[in-house]
C-alpha positions in Angstrom: 35.1 4.9 -28.2 32.5 4.7 -25.4 33.5 8.3 -24.4 33.1 9.4 -28.0 29.6 7.8 -28.1 28.5 9.6 -24.9 29.9 12.9 -26.3 27.9 12.3 -29.5 24.8 11.8 -27.3 25.1 14.9 -25.1 26.4 17.0 -28.0 22.9 17.5 -29.4 21.4 19.0 -26.2 17.9 19.3 -27.4 17.5 15.7 -28.4 19.4 14.5 -25.4 17.1 16.5 -23.0 14.1 15.2 -24.9 15.2 11.6 -24.6 16.0 11.9 -20.9 12.7 13.7 -20.2 10.7 11.1 -22.0 12.3 8.3 -20.1 11.9 10.2 -16.8 8.2 10.7 -17.6 7.8 7.0 -18.3 9.6 6.1 -15.1 7.4 8.5 -13.2 4.2 6.9 -14.5 5.4 3.4 -13.8 6.9 4.0 -10.3 4.2 6.4 -9.1 1.3 4.2 -10.1 3.1 1.2 -8.8 3.7 2.9 -5.5 0.0 4.0 -5.2 -1.0 0.4 -6.1 1.3 -0.9 -3.4 -0.1 1.7 -1.0 -3.7 0.6 -1.6 -2.9 -3.1 -1.2 -0.9 -2.4 1.9 -3.8 -0.5 3.5 -5.9 -3.6 3.3 -3.8 -5.0 6.1 -3.4 -1.9 8.2 -5.7 -2.9 11.0 -3.9 -6.3 11.3 -0.5 -4.6 11.6 -1.8 -2.1 14.1 -3.1 -5.0 16.2 0.5 -6.1 16.6 0.5 -7.9 20.0 -0.8 -11.2 18.6 1.1 -13.9 16.8 -2.0 -15.8 15.7 -5.5 -14.7 14.5 -8.1 -17.4 15.1 -11.4 -17.0 13.3 -14.3 -18.8 11.6 -13.0 -20.9 8.6 -15.2 -19.0 6.2 -13.7 -15.5 7.0 -12.1 -14.2 3.8 -10.8 -10.7 4.9 -10.8 -8.3 7.7 -14.3 -6.9 7.2 -15.9 -10.3 6.6 -17.6 -10.8 10.0 -18.5 -14.4 10.8 -18.8 -14.8 14.5 -17.8 -17.9 16.6 -19.1 -19.5 19.8 -17.6 -18.0 23.0 -16.3 -21.4 23.9 -13.7 -21.1 21.1 -11.6 -18.9 23.4 -11.2 -21.7 26.1 -10.4 -24.2 23.4 -7.6 -22.1 22.0 -6.2 -21.4 25.5 -5.9 -25.2 26.0 -3.7 -25.8 22.9 -0.1 -26.6 23.6 2.2 -23.7 22.7 -0.3 -20.9 23.4 1.0 -18.4 26.0 -2.2 -16.4 26.1 -5.4 -15.9 24.2 -7.9 -13.0 24.4 -11.2 -12.3 22.7 -11.8 -9.5 20.2 -15.2 -8.1 19.0 -15.6 -6.3 15.7 -18.9 -5.3 14.1 -20.7 -2.4 12.5 -23.2 -0.4 14.5 -25.0 2.9 14.1 -23.7 6.0 16.0 -25.9 9.0 16.7 -24.1 12.3 17.5 -25.4 15.0 19.7 -26.8 17.0 16.8 -28.7 14.0 15.5 -26.3 13.0 12.8 -26.2 9.2 12.3 -22.9 7.5 11.2 -22.2 3.8 10.7 -19.0 3.0 12.6 -16.8 -0.1 13.2 -17.0 -1.0 16.9 -14.0 -3.0 18.2 -14.3 -4.5 21.6 -11.0 -5.3 23.5 -10.4 -7.8 26.3 -11.6 -6.1 29.5 -8.6 -7.2 31.5 -5.7 -6.6 29.1 -7.1 -4.3 26.5 -5.0 -6.3 23.9 -5.5 -5.2 20.3 -5.9 -1.5 21.1 -4.9 1.4 18.8 -1.2 1.8 18.2 -0.9 5.5 19.1 -3.0 7.4 21.6 -3.3 11.1 20.8 -5.4 12.2 23.8 -6.0 10.2 26.9 -4.8 6.7 27.6 -5.9 3.2 26.7 -6.6 2.4 30.4 -9.4 5.0 30.3 -11.5 2.5 28.4 -12.2 0.7 31.7 -14.3 3.7 32.8 -18.1 3.4 32.6 -19.5 3.9 29.1 -16.0 4.8 27.7 -15.1 4.8 24.0 -12.1 5.9 22.0 -12.4 7.6 18.6 -9.9 8.1 15.8 -8.6 11.6 15.5 -8.6 11.3 11.7 -12.3 10.3 11.7 -13.0 13.3 13.9 -11.3 15.6 11.3 -12.9 13.9 8.3 -16.5 13.5 9.3 -17.6 12.8 12.8 -19.1 16.2 13.5 -21.5 17.4 16.2 -23.0 20.7 17.2 -22.0 22.6 20.4 -25.7 23.4 21.1 -28.2 26.1 20.9 -26.6 29.6 20.5 -23.2 28.3 19.2 -22.0 28.9 15.7 -22.2 25.6 13.9 -20.6 22.2 14.0 -17.3 21.4 15.7 -15.0 18.3 16.1 -15.9 15.5 18.4 -14.0 16.0 21.7 -13.1 14.2 24.9 -16.2 14.3 27.1 -18.7 14.4 24.3 -21.5 11.8 24.3 -22.3 9.5 21.4 -25.1 7.0 21.2 -24.0 3.6 19.8 -26.9 1.5 18.9 -29.1 3.5 21.3 -26.6 3.1 24.2 -25.0 6.3 25.5 -21.2 6.4 25.5 -18.6 9.0 26.5 -15.5 9.8 24.5 -12.5 9.4 26.8 -9.7 9.7 24.3 -8.6 9.9 20.7 -6.1 7.8 18.8 -4.3 7.6 15.5 -4.3 4.5 13.4 -2.7 3.7 10.1 -5.0 4.7 7.2 -7.0 1.7 6.0 -8.5 0.6 2.7 -11.9 0.9 4.3 -13.0 4.4 5.3 -15.6 3.8 8.0 -15.0 5.6 11.4 -13.7 3.3 14.1 -14.4 3.3 17.8 -12.8 1.2 20.6 -14.5 0.0 23.7 -14.2 -3.1 26.0 -15.4 -6.5 24.9 -18.2 -6.8 27.5 -19.5 -3.3 26.8 -19.5 -4.1 23.0 -21.6 -7.2 23.6 -24.1 -5.2 25.7 -24.4 -2.5 23.0 -24.5 -4.8 20.0 -27.7 -6.6 18.8 -28.1 -9.9 20.7 -26.7 -12.9 18.8 -26.1 -16.5 19.5 -22.5 -16.2 18.3 -20.6 -13.0 19.1 -16.9 -13.8 19.2 -15.2 -12.2 16.2 -11.6 -13.2 16.7 -9.3 -14.8 19.2 -5.9 -13.1 19.4 -3.2 -15.5 20.7 0.5 -15.2 21.5 2.8 -18.2 21.0 5.1 -19.3 23.8 8.8 -18.7 23.2 10.5 -21.6 21.5 7.4 -22.7 19.6 6.9 -22.4 15.9 3.9 -20.2 15.2 2.9 -22.3 12.1 3.1 -25.5 14.1 1.0 -24.0 16.9 -1.5 -22.7 14.3 -1.8 -26.2 12.9 -2.6 -27.6 16.4 -5.2 -24.9 16.9 -6.9 -25.8 13.7 -6.9 -29.5 14.5 -8.2 -28.9 18.0 -10.9 -26.2 17.4 -11.8 -26.8 13.7 -11.3 -23.0 13.3 -8.9 -21.1 11.1 -5.6 -19.9 12.6 -3.4 -17.5 10.6 -0.2 -15.7 11.5 -0.5 -11.9 11.2 1.4 -12.0 7.9 -0.7 -14.7 6.4 -4.0 -13.1 7.4 -2.8 -9.8 5.9 -1.8 -11.5 2.7 -5.1 -13.3 2.5 -7.1 -10.1 3.0 -4.9 -8.3 0.3 -5.5 -11.1 -2.2 -9.2 -11.1 -1.6 -9.5 -7.3 -2.2 -7.4 -7.5 -5.3 -9.5 -10.3 -6.6 -12.9 -8.7 -5.9 -12.1 -5.1 -7.0 -10.8 -3.5 -10.1 -7.7 -2.1 -8.5 -5.2 -4.5 -10.2 -6.4 -4.0 -13.8 -6.8 -0.3 -13.5 -3.3 0.3 -12.2 -2.0 -2.3 -14.5 -3.3 -0.4 -17.5 -1.6 2.8 -16.3 1.7 1.1 -15.7 1.5 -0.6 -19.1 0.8 2.8 -20.6 3.9 4.2 -19.1 5.9 1.3 -20.6 4.4 2.0 -24.1 5.2 5.7 -23.8 8.8 4.9 -22.8 9.2 2.6 -25.8 7.7 5.1 -28.3 9.5 8.1 -27.0 12.9 6.5 -26.7 12.5 4.6 -29.9 11.6 7.6 -31.9 14.3 9.8 -30.5 17.0 7.2 -30.7 16.1 6.4 -34.3 16.3 10.1 -35.2 19.6 10.4 -33.3 21.1 7.6 -35.3 19.7 8.9 -38.6 21.3 12.3 -38.0 24.6 10.8 -37.0 24.8 8.1 -39.6 27.7 9.9 -41.4 29.7 9.8 -38.1 29.0 6.0 -37.8 29.8 5.5 -41.4 33.1 7.3 -41.0 34.0 5.0 -38.1 33.2 2.0 -40.2 35.4 3.4 -43.0 38.3 3.8 -40.4 37.9 0.1 -39.5 35.3 0.1 -36.7 33.5 -3.2 -36.5 29.7 -3.7 -36.2 30.3 -5.0 -32.7 32.1 -1.8 -31.7 29.3 0.3 -33.1 26.7 -1.8 -31.2 28.6 -1.2 -28.0 28.6 2.5 -28.7 24.8 2.6 -29.3 24.1 0.5 -26.3 26.3 2.7 -24.1 24.3 5.8 -25.3 21.0 4.0 -24.6 22.0 2.8 -21.1 23.4 6.2 -20.2 20.2 7.9 -21.1 18.1 5.3 -19.4 20.2 5.7 -16.2 19.7 9.4 -16.1 16.0 9.3 -17.0 15.3 6.6 -14.5 17.1 8.4 -11.7 15.1 11.6 -12.4 11.8 9.8 -12.6 12.3 7.8 -9.4 13.5 11.0 -7.6 10.4 12.9 -8.5 8.2 9.9 -7.5 10.0 9.7 -4.1 9.6 13.5 -3.6 5.9 13.4 -4.4 5.4 10.5 -2.0 7.3 12.3 0.8 5.2 15.5 0.3 1.9 13.5 0.3 3.0 11.2 3.2 0.3 12.4 5.6 -2.4 12.9 3.0 -5.2 10.5 2.1 -3.3 9.4 -1.0 -2.2 5.8 -0.6 1.6 5.7 -1.4 4.1 3.1 -0.5 7.4 2.8 -2.5 8.5 -0.7 -1.6 11.9 -1.8 -2.9 10.2 -3.9 -5.6 8.7 -0.8 -7.2 11.9 1.0 -8.3 13.4 -2.4 -9.2 10.4 -3.2 -11.5 10.5 0.4 -12.8 14.2 0.1 -13.6 13.7 -3.2 -15.4 10.8 -1.8 -17.4 12.8 1.3 -18.5 15.7 -0.9 -19.4 13.5 -3.1 -21.5 12.0 0.0 -23.1 15.5 1.2 -24.1 16.7 -2.1 -25.3 13.6 -2.5 -27.6 14.2 1.0 -28.9 17.9 0.3 -29.4 17.1 -3.0 -31.2 14.8 -1.1 -33.6 17.2 1.8 -34.2 20.4 -0.3 -34.4 19.3 -2.0 -37.6 20.2 1.2 -39.5 23.7 1.2 -38.0 24.3 -2.4 -39.1 23.2 -1.6 -42.6 25.4 1.5 -43.0 27.8 1.6 -45.9 31.1 3.4 -45.3 30.6 5.1 -48.7 27.9 7.2 -47.1 30.5 9.5 -45.7 31.7 10.5 -49.1 28.2 11.4 -50.4 27.0 15.0 -50.4 
């Protein structure tokens, strides 16, 4: 009987294609918007993931997310190094400064200062040059994407307009002349400001003088020690906040979701996809059952029970949902692959298709529950009416 039910479903090609297309479109809305939402939230922790050498991030207790700069005393570094379970600890500077390009253009950039000796916390992928070149006098690294997207300067008098920033060009950071010695590629972040890397001591010289200048302490935990236990010891010893990389990323993500309209905006679109799925599948299923009520009535007349008819209807619904969901997720994955290197934030975590599948299943079950009432009320005598 299940085979008969599926043949009834696909027999009316137009309505079958319409039902599958509607469910696929609803799946596309839900999974695509869910993936973009996941991509945006994931970008809020990109810089933390790129700075992957450290197990612990030690910072001022009032820091709420990655761009919330609240500096500490330099003595915090020595205190952290003295905690049992810490293998090494290095300073990290991070602040916003004004850059002036050779053509006079001024750009606000994020300046990150790395430990002079180890250069721990540097960019994940060097495109031109090496990280060691930062030890040269006045050296900085710039992001290749920032170069393409907005850090432009002119070649000089007689040349034909602006060009990309290149190795060997000079940039003034807070009225201090620097030289580009290399370019890197980082994971796209939620925040769009250009990023430059230099050494910690050079960053302090170029930044405005402050009583507190230490942004973070990056620390590695000795083998055999629990990072969470070591983090607790750091907090007790220094009165600072110590987070693992995952915890700091999650905290930054939660702060951005709480302070922006990303969650409700994407939530409305995802809910809209759910409503569209219910309306389309409900309408088409109801019309399908209405047009096939004589066939269902004939089955009742031949002794088919209501339970058997229910199984047939649910088989039709689940089959259409499976095909529609597969098409919708496939199109979403294809779009995400095509736009992988674009500015669009897209990350299809495994939770997204699982949530999308459950949403489409609920859509179809609601539609089936509405439509199936007519099947249960059918009288076998319908088959003998004109």
